[in-house]
Each structure stands twice: as C-alpha cells, then as structure tokens.
C-alpha positions as CSV (number, residue, x, y, z in Angstrom):
1,M,109.8,35.6,104.4
2,K,113.2,34.0,104.7
3,I,113.6,31.2,102.1
4,V,116.8,29.4,101.8
5,T,118.0,26.8,99.2
6,I,120.5,24.3,100.6
7,I,122.5,22.4,98.0
8,P,124.4,19.3,99.3
9,A,127.5,18.7,97.2
10,R,129.9,16.2,98.6
11,A,133.4,16.1,97.1
12,G,133.7,12.3,97.0
13,S,131.7,10.0,94.7
14,K,131.7,6.3,93.9
15,G,129.8,6.3,90.6
16,I,131.5,9.2,88.9
17,L,134.8,10.7,90.1
18,H,134.4,14.3,91.3
19,K,130.8,14.1,90.1
20,N,129.6,17.5,91.3
21,L,132.4,19.2,89.3
22,Q,131.8,17.2,86.1
23,K,130.9,19.3,83.1
24,L,127.5,19.0,81.5
25,N,126.9,21.1,78.4
26,Y,129.9,23.3,79.3
27,K,128.8,23.9,83.0
28,H,129.8,22.2,86.2
29,L,126.9,20.2,87.7
30,I,127.1,22.3,90.9
31,Q,126.2,25.3,88.8
32,Y,122.7,24.0,87.8
33,P,121.0,24.1,91.2
34,I,122.7,27.4,92.0
35,E,121.3,29.0,88.8
36,C,117.9,27.5,89.4
37,A,117.8,29.1,92.9
38,K,119.2,32.4,91.6
39,N,116.4,32.7,89.1
40,S,113.7,32.0,91.7
41,K,111.3,34.8,92.6
42,F,111.3,33.7,96.2
43,V,114.6,32.3,97.3
44,N,116.8,34.9,99.1
45,R,119.7,32.7,100.2
46,I,121.6,29.9,98.5
47,I,123.8,27.8,100.7
48,V,126.1,25.1,99.3
49,S,127.1,22.4,101.9
50,T,130.3,20.8,100.7
51,D,133.6,19.4,102.0
52,G,135.5,20.2,98.8
53,E,137.4,23.4,98.3
54,K,137.2,23.2,94.5
55,I,133.4,22.8,94.7
56,A,133.2,25.7,97.2
57,N,135.2,28.0,94.8
58,V,133.0,27.2,91.8
59,A,129.9,27.7,94.0
60,K,131.0,31.1,95.2
61,K,131.9,32.2,91.7
62,S,128.4,31.1,90.6
63,G,126.6,33.2,93.2
64,A,126.1,30.8,96.2
65,E,127.3,31.2,99.7
66,V,129.6,28.6,101.3
67,P,129.8,29.7,104.9
68,F,131.5,26.5,106.1
69,L,133.3,23.4,104.8
70,R,131.2,20.4,105.9
71,P,132.9,18.3,108.6
72,K,134.2,14.8,107.7
73,K,131.6,13.1,109.8
74,Y,128.9,14.4,107.4
75,S,130.9,13.9,104.3
76,H,131.4,10.1,103.9
77,S,129.3,8.0,101.6
78,K,127.0,6.8,104.4
79,A,126.2,10.2,105.8
80,S,122.5,10.9,105.4
81,Q,121.0,14.0,103.7
82,L,119.1,14.5,107.0
83,D,122.4,15.0,108.9
84,V,123.6,17.4,106.2
85,I,120.5,19.6,106.4
86,I,120.5,19.6,110.2
87,H,124.2,20.6,110.2
88,A,123.6,23.5,107.8
89,L,120.6,24.9,109.6
90,D,122.3,24.5,113.0
91,Y,125.4,26.3,111.7
92,L,123.3,29.2,110.3
93,E,121.3,29.6,113.5
94,K,124.3,29.4,115.9
95,N,126.7,31.5,113.9
96,E,124.5,34.0,112.1
97,S,121.2,33.9,114.2
98,Y,119.6,33.0,110.8
99,V,116.4,30.9,111.0
100,P,114.6,30.5,107.7
101,D,110.9,30.1,107.3
102,I,111.1,27.8,104.3
103,V,113.8,25.5,103.2
104,T,114.3,24.0,99.8
105,I,116.7,21.3,98.9
106,L,118.2,21.1,95.4
107,H,120.9,18.7,94.0
108,P,123.7,19.1,91.5
109,T,122.8,15.6,90.2
110,N,119.3,16.8,89.1
111,P,120.3,19.3,86.4
112,F,116.8,19.7,84.8
113,T,115.2,21.3,87.8
114,T,113.9,24.7,86.8
115,S,113.2,27.9,88.7
116,N,109.6,27.6,87.6
117,L,109.3,24.2,89.3
118,L,111.1,25.6,92.4
119,D,108.7,28.6,92.6
120,R,105.7,26.4,92.1
121,S,106.8,24.3,95.1
122,I,107.2,27.3,97.3
123,T,103.9,28.8,96.3
124,K,102.1,25.4,96.9
125,L,103.7,25.2,100.3
126,K,102.6,28.7,101.2
127,N,99.0,28.1,100.0
128,S,98.5,24.7,101.6
129,K,98.3,23.4,105.2
130,T,101.1,21.0,104.7
131,D,104.6,20.3,105.9
132,L,106.4,19.4,102.7
133,V,105.9,19.8,99.0
134,L,107.6,16.9,97.2
135,G,108.3,16.6,93.4
136,V,106.8,13.3,92.2
137,M,106.1,11.4,88.9
138,P,104.1,8.3,88.2
139,V,106.1,5.1,88.5
140,K,107.1,3.6,85.2
141,T,107.7,0.1,86.4
142,H,104.9,-0.8,88.9
143,P,106.0,-2.7,91.9
144,F,102.9,-4.9,91.8
145,R,104.5,-6.8,88.9
146,S,107.8,-7.3,90.7
147,F,109.4,-10.3,92.3
148,W,111.4,-11.1,95.4
149,H,114.5,-13.1,95.1
150,K,114.4,-15.8,97.8
151,S,116.3,-19.1,98.0
152,N,117.5,-18.7,94.4
153,L,113.9,-18.5,93.2
154,L,111.7,-15.6,92.2
155,K,108.6,-15.0,94.4
156,K,105.7,-12.9,93.4
157,F,105.8,-9.5,95.2
158,T,102.1,-9.6,96.0
159,S,99.7,-12.4,96.7
160,D,97.3,-11.1,94.1
161,F,100.1,-10.8,91.4
162,D,97.9,-12.4,88.7
163,K,95.2,-9.8,89.2
164,Y,97.3,-7.1,87.6
165,Y,97.7,-8.6,84.2
166,Q,97.1,-5.2,82.5
167,R,98.9,-2.0,83.1
168,Q,95.5,-0.2,83.2
169,L,94.6,-2.2,86.3
170,F,97.5,-0.9,88.4
171,P,96.5,1.5,91.2
172,P,98.3,4.8,90.7
173,L,101.6,5.2,92.5
174,Y,104.1,8.0,92.5
175,F,107.8,8.2,93.3
176,P,109.9,11.2,94.5
177,T,112.0,12.5,91.7
178,G,114.7,13.7,94.1
179,D,114.8,17.0,92.3
180,I,113.2,19.2,94.9
181,Y,112.1,19.2,98.5
182,T,110.4,22.3,99.9
183,F,109.3,22.4,103.6
184,W,108.6,24.6,106.5
185,N,111.5,24.9,108.9
186,K,109.2,24.7,111.9
187,S,107.8,21.4,110.7
188,F,111.4,20.1,110.1
189,K,112.3,21.1,113.7
190,K,109.1,19.6,115.2
191,Y,109.4,16.2,113.5
192,G,113.2,16.0,113.0
193,K,112.9,14.8,109.4
194,V,112.1,16.0,105.9
195,F,109.3,13.5,105.3
196,C,106.8,15.0,107.8
197,P,103.2,13.7,108.1
198,K,101.5,16.1,105.6
199,I,103.1,15.9,102.2
200,T,101.7,17.6,99.1
201,P,102.7,16.4,95.7
202,L,104.2,18.6,93.1
203,F,103.3,17.1,89.7
204,Y,105.4,17.8,86.7
205,K,104.1,19.3,83.5
206,K,104.3,17.3,80.2
207,D,107.4,19.1,79.0
208,E,109.3,19.0,82.3
209,I,112.2,16.6,82.6
210,S,113.5,14.8,85.7
211,M,116.7,12.8,85.7
212,T,119.3,11.9,88.4
213,I,122.9,11.5,87.5
214,D,124.5,8.5,89.3
215,T,126.5,6.9,86.5
216,P,128.6,8.0,83.5
217,F,125.7,6.7,81.3
218,D,123.3,9.1,83.1
219,L,125.7,11.9,82.4
220,F,125.8,11.0,78.8
221,Q,122.0,10.8,78.6
222,C,121.6,14.3,80.1
223,E,124.2,15.7,77.7
224,M,122.3,14.3,74.7
225,I,118.9,15.6,76.0
226,M,120.3,19.1,76.7
227,K,121.9,19.3,73.2
228,N,119.3,17.5,71.1
229,W,115.9,17.2,72.7
230,K,114.5,20.6,71.6
231,S,115.4,20.1,68.0
232,F,114.2,16.5,68.1
233,K,110.8,17.6,69.4
234,K,110.5,19.9,66.4
235,S,111.0,17.1,64.0
236,K,108.1,15.6,62.0
237,K,107.9,12.7,64.4
238,F,106.8,15.0,67.2
239,K,104.8,17.5,65.3
240,N,101.9,17.2,67.8
241,Y,104.0,16.9,71.0
C-alpha cells in the first residue's frame, strides 16, 4: 500500500521568524515530523512542501524528499493547507504518476507527534469504514461557558448558560490537536477536502503530549518539556503518575 506523509513547511512566519528552522532541543523543527515518519512502520514516502531552499536542504539531509519548491501562490500567510495538499498530490500524480492510497499530514509546529501515534492512526484508518482519522483531545475550556463580545458588552454564548454551573455537567467535546491527519486519498479526491463526512477520532494516551508552536513562549514551553518533563515525572510529586 502506498502511504505518503506530506509535511507543509512554509518559509515565512509572522509569530516566529523562520519558525520551521528554529532549534528545539538541538534539532530544527522541520526534523521532528520527518523523524516521526521515518520511524513509522507503514509510511513509505515523506514529502516536504516548502518554498524555502534552506528548509528544503535540511529536509533532504534529514531523509525527506523535496521534489518541488512550492509556488508563491501557495506560500503566503493566507494560503490554505487544503491548497498545499492538493498542489503536492497533483504534482506527484502529473510528474511521477504517483497516486498514494493513504495520505498523512504532519507539521513541524507539532514536535511531540510520535511514530506510534502515526502508526495507530494508519491502522485505525485501515480497519474502519471511515474517510479520516483525526487526532483529538477533550476541550480544556468548554465553549458553553464562553461569552460573545457585542456592543461593548459580554453576551452569554448559550441561552442555557446558567445550566452548566459545574464542569461535570458539560457535554463531552473534543478539539483537533493539529498533530496528525490521516485519510484515504480516494475520499480526499471525492469530497475535495480533508474533513470528509466520516471522521474517526484518534484519542491520545495519558502520557502522550500535544502542543502547537505559534509563539516564542510556545517554543520555550516545548523546550522545557523536552528537557525536564521525564525527570519531573519521576519526582516524588508524581510517584503514581
């Protein structure tokens, strides 16, 4: 089965300058998804979609393919991930006659994604009658306790706002972590989007971490976690973790 990992890695960034080349625990961010896919039992191609030559060079040295430099129209801040995926798959089909069965999307800004998580998503897709396997976690701040800001006043998000006075009363909701998307290419072609009708959740295990790097503080937090979390867990405070 042809299984490809596509890694979008734009050269420009507003939150952090040259974000995908920033170092995290002595590695460039672009190296993390590449190593994740390289250690997968199922992925047999790794494609980095970038408009930056420096990113391309690091990606190639790390074991990924960079068969093209992404055109400018797909490289600005408002370009959608959907356009990037369509461009990559179209390029591979037109120039190499390569049509994958399964596509996985990983991101340099999610450095804690593991090959185990990736392989679980692929296995789950193979074994279920679904279009997409999506990594999700329970929401930490439930939207039912949120407010709209209208006319300089705060308006309750829901009409039954007061009903949910305890956290235990909230209906369970989940948000996509952004770490991993695994889908059938035939479903993607049929519906023209990643979020196809049938989506299966991929729940994280207790010790699996999900973080997205958008700001320098996010980068700092990830650095601290990578360097200190394992030893901190072994401390007396977390004896039964």
